[in-house]
N, C-alpha and C positions, 0 to 999 in steps of 0.2 A: 505493497500500500504507500503511496507516496504523500508527502507532507500537504494537505491543503494550503493554496495561496489565498491571498485576499486581495481583492481588485484593487488598486488604490485607488481608481476615480468612484467606486461607490463609496469607499472608505469602514463599511461597517456588515460584511458580509455576512448576517448569523448563522447563515447552514453552515458555510467555512469555519468560522469559532467553533460552533460545537463539534465538528468534525474533527477538527484539530486537537480540541479537548479530549474528547474519545478515544482518538488515536493516543495522548501523552498517557492516559489510564490506560491501555493496552498494555504499552509498551512497560510500563512500570507492574502491571500483573502479572506481565510474560518475564519478567526479570530480563530484558533487552535494555540492558544499560546503556551501550552505545547510543543508539536510537531514542532514548530518552535524554541521555545526556546532550545531545545534539537537537534540541528542540529548547534550550536556555538560552540567552542573550549572555553575552561577557559583562554585564551590570547586573545580574541576578542578584534576586535573594529569595530564598525557601525556606520560610519560618512556620516553627508550627509554636503557638505561643502557648506557655500556661493559662493568661488572660488576656483576653481579647483586648480589651480595654483600656490595657495598658501598653505604652508604646516599648519598642524592643528593648531600647537600652533603660527601662523601669524594672526589667524581671529576669526572671530566670526563667528561660526557655528550654522546649525537647528539643529543638533543632531550630539552629539561626545559621544557616549557611550560604556565603556567597557564592561567586562562580567557581575560585579555587578552594573551594571547601564541597561545593557539590562534587567538582573533579575527584576530591580527597576521597569524599564517601564513596562514588561508583566505585574507582579502583580496590577499595577496600571491599566492598561486595562483589565484585569481581573476580576477587583471590578465591572465592570458595572454601577459603579458612576462617569465615566468621561463625563461631561457635552459635550464635543466636539465632542463626539461619542454616545450618544444617541439622537437616538437612532444609531446603528453601521450602517456605510458607509457599502453599498454595493460595492466590489471591484471585480475586474477581471483585470488582467496583463497581458500582453505578452511578450515574449523575442524573441528576434531575431538577427542575425548579430553575432553568439557566436563568439569569438576569443580565440583560445587556444595559449596561449603566452608560455608556457611549465613551467620547476620547475626553480624558483629560490629562493636559501635560504630556501630549504625546503618546498617552498611554491608552488604549484600547481595556477599559474596564469591565471585567465580565464575574459573575457570580454563579455557583451552581450549589444545591446541596448533594451530600454525596454518603453513600455507603460503602464501604468496606468489609467483605466477609474473607477472614486468611482462617485455613487451617492448617494447622500445624501440632499434630496431637490432640486439638482438641479445637473447637470451631470458635474464634471471638470474631464480634462484629463491632466494628469502627463507624462512628457517623460523626457530622458536623457538615461544614460549609465550607468550601474551595473559596477563595477571592484571588481573580488573576489580574496581574495587569500586564497585557503583552504589546509586543513591539511589532511596526513593520520593518525589515531590513531586506532592501532588494527585491521586494513583492512578498517573501516569505514571513508568517509569523513564528513571532520566537517568544518566551516565556521571558518578562522581566522581572515579574514578582511573584510567588505564589503564598499566600496564608493558609493557611489547614487549621482551622479552628474546630478542635474536636468537642463535640457537647460534652465531656464528661474530664475536659482536660484540667479544671481545676482538682479535681478527684485523683486519687491512684488508677494510674494506667499501667497495662502489662507493660512488656517490654515493646519498646518502637524500634524492630531491628531492620524493616523493611521503607520502600518508599512508599509514604502515605500520602 
């Protein structure tokens, strides 16, 4: 499957955006780390906050990765030597309730509810809301920001050893 492009003349092709986000989810589910990483912009932020109401610099976060840290995370996952992912979790996620919030400061703002079904010895269900900031680079969508707001973020969570 090819990465959908966005027609710069239309500026906001909702179908192409949804297809791009579904593709990103599939790459994560199938542990296709090089393909998943290729979707990210060089100025990326991948953030899983403990408290979505606080700024990133005002709290401890489950994940707060810039582009270099995303690359490092992918390199670690790709070794096959991460105990927390041996064997790898079987994953399937569902995205729904897409909201297209327009373009702000060059970012295409999109949000979606999600559920991730993780199976590794037992079934764990993760749920929450993704908030994306997407950019166009040479006609291709790239993820500049992905914020993962887990509904149970303030409470105890199991090991988060995969791409949420």
